[in-house]
N, C-alpha and C positions, 0 to 999 in steps of 0.2 A: 638218604642219600642226598646230596648237595649237584641236580644234573647240570646246572648252568656252565660251567668250565666245558664241560664235551659240546654243549649248545654252540656256545659261542668260538668254541674251537673250529667245527665246523663252517657254520653261518661267518664267521669273521676273519677267522685267518687264513680257511682256505678260499671261502669265494669268494672272498672280501666284501661282505653284504654286515650292513649294519641295522642289529634289529632294534626297534623301538621296544622302551620298557614294557609296555603291556603285550609285544608279540613272544618275548621272553619270556612273561609270566604265561600264557597260551601253551607255546611249546611246553614249558615244566607240566604243565597242568595236565595236558598229552601221553605225556612219560608216563608222570604217575595213574592217569586213569586206565592206561593200558596195562598197566604193572610190565613195563619193559625193563629187564634185566640190565645190570652195569653194564656189563660186556656186549650190549646189543644199540645200547646208547648212540654210540654213534654214526652207524649202520644204519639207524632209525633216522636220523639227523640228516644224514646222507643224502638218504631216497626223499625226505623232503627239501629240501637242498637244491636238488635237480628238477625234480617236478617243479620247484618254482622258478627256477632259472626259465624253463617250457615257454614260461607263459608269455604271449606277447607285450602285454603291461607290464614287467618287471623291472624293476628298479632297485637301484642300489641299497636303497632304504625300505625294510620290511613292515609292514604293518599287521596288525591284528587281522585285520579284513581279506588281506589277501593269504596270509596263512589259512584261517575260514574256508575261502573259496577251494582249498589245496587239498584239505580234508574233506572238505563236502562231494568233491569229484572222486577221489580212494572209497570212498561208503557207498557211490554210484554202483562203483563194481571191484568189489573187493580182491575178487582173484587176477585182475588187471586194471590197477590204478589208472594206466595211461590210456587204456580203451577207447577213455569216455572223449577225449580230445581227438584218438586217433578217427572214431566216426563219422567226426564232426568233419573231417576234410573228404573234400570232392574228389572223386576216382575218372578224372576226366581223362583220354588220352595226351600225353605231354607232347607236347611241340616245344622241341630246344630251343628253337628262334626265339621263341619267347622268354628264355631264363638265361640269354649268352647276354654278355657285356664286355668290354673291353677296357682296362682300366692302365695311365698313364699314371706315373709315376708323379708326373708335375699336378694331378690331378687330385690324387690323395690327402684324405686330411689329418693334419697332422696331431696323432694324440701322443700325449704326453703321460708316464707313469708318475704318479705323486704319491711319494711313500709314506705322505702322512696320511691320507684316505686311503692307499693301497689298492687304487682303481687308477683308471684312465681319464685323464683329461684333454676336452679341445681343445686346443691350442688357438685362439683370436688372429684375423688378420690374414695374410699371402706370406707364404715362406718369400726369404730374400734369398737369391743367387748369390748375393755376399756375406750375410749373414752378420746379425750384429754379435758384438763382440764377446756377450754370455753365450752366444749359441751353441760357441765350442766347448765348452766347458758342459753344456746343458746335453749333448748328446749322447757323450760319454754317460753323464748322471745316468740317462735311459737305459742304456744297453746295461751298465751295471744293476739297475734296480730291477730290473727286468728279469734278467737272468737269476739274483739273487732271491725277488720272490718263490721264482722257480725252484731254488734249492731247498728253500727253507718249508716250501711245503710236500716236496719229498719224501717218502716215507723213512727215509735211514735220517731227516732230521729235524724229524715230525715224532716226539714223544707223544704217549697219549696222552690225554689230561689226567685219568688216574696214576695217583701215584702207584708204583711199584717196585721189585726189582728189576723188572728191566728197562726201568726206564733212564738208567745210566750206559745200555748201553748205548744209546744212539748219539751220533753225533751232533758235536757245536761247532762253530764257527765261533770266531774271535776276531777281531780287528786290530791292524798295526800301533794300532795307540795301545792297546792293553797288552803289548810287548813289554813297554816299559817297564827294567825294574823285574823281571822275569826269566831272569837267564838261566839255562840249563834243563829248562822247561818245554816241552810237547806242545806246539798246536797246530790246529786246521785252521788256515787261512784261504777267503775269495777274496780276487782283486784280478786286476790288467795286468797282462806281463808287460814292460817298459823297460828303457834302456835309461842308467842315471847320466848328469852330463858327464862322469867320468866313463863313462861305458860302462859299467858293470851291471846284470839285468837284474831287476826288484820288480815285488810287486808291488802293486798301491792298488789303494782302495779308496773309500770317501775320507778318510780320517790319518792319512800319513801314507808311507811308501817302506819296505823293509828292504833292502838288498839279500838275494836269494844265495846261495850254492848250489849249484843244481852237477858239481863235478860226480857223486858219486849215488846220484838219481838212476834208478832203474828203468829203462823204457818203457814209455805206456802207449796206448793205444788212439789214435788223432795225431795229426797234426799239430804243433803249436810253433807260433808265429807272437811277434812283439803285435801285438792290440789282440791276442787272446785272455779270457776271461778263463780264470785256471781254478782248480781248489788244488791248495797246497799242502801238504802237509810236513811238520820235520822239528829239530829241535832250535831252540834259540839259542844261539852262543854267547860267550863273552863279548867278542866280538863285533855283539849287535848284529849278525850275520844268522838268518836263517836258513840251518845244515838241510835242506829239503831229501825228506828219504822216498818222498812220493808226491807224487803229480799229476792230473789227470783234469779232463772239459769236466764239466758240470753236467749233474744228471738232465735228458730233456723232459721235453710235456709234450702225451702225445694233445693231437688234434682235438678230438671229444674231451679231452679234462679242461682243457683251455677255454675250449665252448663252452663248456659246461660254468663256466666262472666271467666270463667277458660275452656270452652270447649274446646280451644288450647292447652293443657296442657296435656301431658300422666301423670297421677299418679303412674297409674299400669307398666307402663316400658313395655309395649307393649299392642298389640290388642286396641288400640285408638281409637277409631268411633268418628264421628261428629254427631250432634242433629240431623240434617236430617236421619242418616241412624241409627239412635236408634229408631225414627221414623217410618222408614221402617220395624226397625227388628218386633216393636210392632203390626205392621200390617199383620205380615207375621205368626203372634205365632197364631193368630186369629183360631181358629179351631185345635190347637193341642194342644186336651187336656190331650194327653197322653205322654204329654214331664214333664218330673218330674226327681225332686231330690229329695232322701230319708234319712232322717236324722237319725243316732240313737246312745245314748252318753252313758257312761258308762257302755261298752262292756268288761264285766269281763270275760276274755278268761282262768280264772283257774277256773270257775266256770261252772259244765256242764249242769245245769242248763239254764245258759244262753247260749250256743251253741243250745240247743235243744228247745228255743225261736226265734232263728237266724235260726235255719232249717225252723221253721213254716211258718216264712215270707218267707223264700225265695221259699218253697213248694208253696204258696201263690202267689206269683209274675209264677212260672213257669206256676200251673195250670190255670191262668188266662189270661196267655200272656200279661201283664202289667210289663215293665220292664223299671225301671226308668234308666234315660239316665247316672245318678251319684248317688250312695251311699255314703254318708259320715258315716264314723268309727269313735267316738270319744270315746279317753279316761276318765276316767281311765283303761287299758287295765288288770289291775289285781288289786286283794284285798290284794295279800301278795307282793312276789317278782318276780315270772317269769310268764308270759302271755304266753301262747299256741297258737304263733302264726301259729303252724308246722298244728296244727288239725283243724284252721281257715280257713287257705289254702286249705287242703284237703275238707273242708265242703262246701267251695265255690266253687272249681271244679266240685266237683259232680254234680250241675249244670249248665251243658256247654252253655244253652241258655244265659243266666246272667252274667256268667263268661267271656264271650266272645263280650259282647254288652255294657254292663256295665263298667263304672270308678269308680273304688275303691278311696277313699280318705281318710287315715290313718289321725285324730289329735290328740297328744297325750294330756294327762288329766297333773291335776294340782297336782297329789300326786301318776305319774306314777314315777319307781325310776330311770328311766336315763337319769336327766335331774335336773337344780337347781330351785328353785320357781322365778325366774328373767322370766323377760316376753321381748321380745316374745321368747318364748320357738322353740328349733331348733327341726326338724324332729325325727322322731324314729331313733337311730342306726341301718346302714345298716345290721348290724348281727343280726338283729331281723327279718329281711323281706325276708332272701335269698329265702323258699319258695315258701313264698308268689308272690315273681314278678318271680319266675321257671312258677307257673300257672296259674297265672293273667296276660292278654298282658297286662290292662289298669290300672295299680296301681302308685298311687300318696302318696308319704309319705312325708305329709305337714305339714309346721310348726303350729304355736298355738300362734296368729291368723293367718289366710288364705284368701286368697280371690279367689272366681271364677267369671269368665266373662263369659257370656253366652247371646248371641244374642244382644249385646251393655248392660245387666242388670247387674251389681253388685252384687254379694251376699258375704257379709262377712261373719266368721267360726270363734267363739270363742268359746273355751273351758274352763271353769272358774266358781267355783260356789262365781258366784260375790253376789250373794243379800247378804247372809249371811257378806261376808268380807265388803259391804257397811252398812249393818244395824248396826254391831259391830264397827264401827269408825264413827257412826252420831256424828254431833257437836248439842248439845242442847239435847234437851227430843226426845227419838222415835217418830215421829208422831201416834198419837192414831187412827190407819186408818184400813179398814180388809182386806184381800189378796189380793182381785182387786184390791184395790188404789194402795199397795204398788208396785205390776207390773208395775200398770201405774207408778208408781213416779219413776221405777228403768227404766223404759224404755227413759221417760220424760231424765234425768237426765244425762242419757248417751248421747244420742242426741244431746240435749242443749248445753252439754261441749264439743260435737266433739271429743270425743273421749274413749275408751274402759275401762280405767281406772281410772279414776278421784279421785285418791286416792295420798297421800303424798308417797314420795320414802320410809320413813320409813316401812311403810304398806306396801306397794308391789313394789317392786324392779323393773326398768327399765332401758334398755341399753341405754344408754343416746341417742346414735348415729342412733338407730334403734326406739327412740319413732315417728318417723314420721310413723311406719308400725302401729303404735294405733289407728294413728288418723280416726277422722268417716268425713271426710269434702274430696269432696262433698259429701253428704249424701248417702249412698249405699241404692240398690233397696229394699235388702231386709239385715236383719240380723238375724243370729243364735247365740242367748246367750245359750249354751249348758249349764245346771244348773242341779244340784243333788234337786235345787228348784221344786214345783210343776208348772206342765208345764204351755202354756200360748200364746196365740196369738192376737196381739197386732198389730194397725197399727196408725203412728203417723207423722203428718206432711208428709205425703207421705211412708215415709219408713215401710217394715212390717217388726215388730221383733217376734219372737217366739221361744220357749223353747221347747223343745222335750221332757226335763224331763229324770228320769235315765231309764234305759233296767232294773232293778232290782223289788225284791218285788213282789205282788203276781199278776203281769199285766206287759208286754212286752211292754212299752210305745215306740213311734216312732212317728216322723213327716213327710210329705210329702210336700213339695213345687211345686205350679206349675206355671211357666213363666208366661204362658197366660194369668192367673186374677193376681198377684203377689200376692198371698194369698197360705196359707198351710193350712193344714187338718190332725187333730190329730186322730193316730191310735194306737189301743191296742191288745192284744189278753189276752183271759186267762191263766192262770196258768195251765200248760200242765198236765193231771193226770198221777201220779203215778201208 
């Protein structure tokens, strides 16, 4: 039997790797040499592809020499092929400071997805705040193509290379262009929810748009807004309308799967690590239960009560000796006009053990007066942090959103009142769910959409050429959705998402993330007695 279709399915379609002719022939010879059964060919190729992606020198074009190297490593230890590489890694004591990076949105490289090459390509030049006229269409195409390649790689949309009776049971996407003249048939489409000039709801893809009728569509899981990319199944009527019978968010892709495909791409612009290094870091983190990242949101510096609450937390850290590696302080930093950063600097400097050892990250909030509502928001103006910089040796004034890379883990920090904005802009009837379901729906929507703001530009403006900084692909290790909505901690498809809540009211609430367990814990202090 010809094994080449199965080989190409794994390497080319799933992992976006191009096999040279001699490399393809080499893999085919290996399968025949070891007499691999037809039903195990894909599993065998999957294993070799993953081992290839773990190599530091891997590229999108696979040569015969690189595959021979993989095969030689497998022969060295047939019981555990990856053990050969693992033994080459040193076992020195982990110093988190040496593997800690802070990435501003404005510093992230712009990687654009190429549908033709089925891979990401780095865009040359610096992004413009004004944006080239073509940038508006480009970032929407990028969102579309990134999510679409995830959908097509999903097991429900990826039929086996070997024809069989189960092949017809797999889902098949249709474009809006292929609906013409096929009234009365049922189709499954993928595209973005938008409104036509006459106000009717439409689904738009790269080839056109079709009007949707969701009057009889049962409620689905997740939050659906204009600007979301969805899968819609329905009947195409004589009026050229798609009568939707089911609508849902696209399937997500776990971080380890995306990393196995695009592990050679440095999406953050620095501190790139291989999959093998990430596995090593996770082993070295075991036992480091004191390594933590604290996050406080809505730190109103013009409120004496807020400063008293923060002082209680700092005193608790100092008394216990439990000092976080990173302390994230999110806005809004003022309830009025002026934030008292000088008082904050004096307060933090009063605890020298914390001030000298912890990294302090300041993330602006949506209502802070020194910025527009457009995302991503730039860091706080330098003039506000003069005293803070003078008193704290490890201070970072970050953009919103920003990212932290710690020992191979990617933590995204986003301060935005996202729950309220999503609920205000739902398409159709709001779901009749309790608070717990709404939190789950929000997390599912954000991660399935691979984006921090799946809303139309009229609702949430975004700098076109910086849209990639809002992207959540590959899926991060942890996502901090700092929101004035009530607190929650959820894990979805391996990504831990939490909201530390607001540092206002009768309780001083905040959250602490532990890289060892990849989980967070909520904390709160009772209101200080006057």
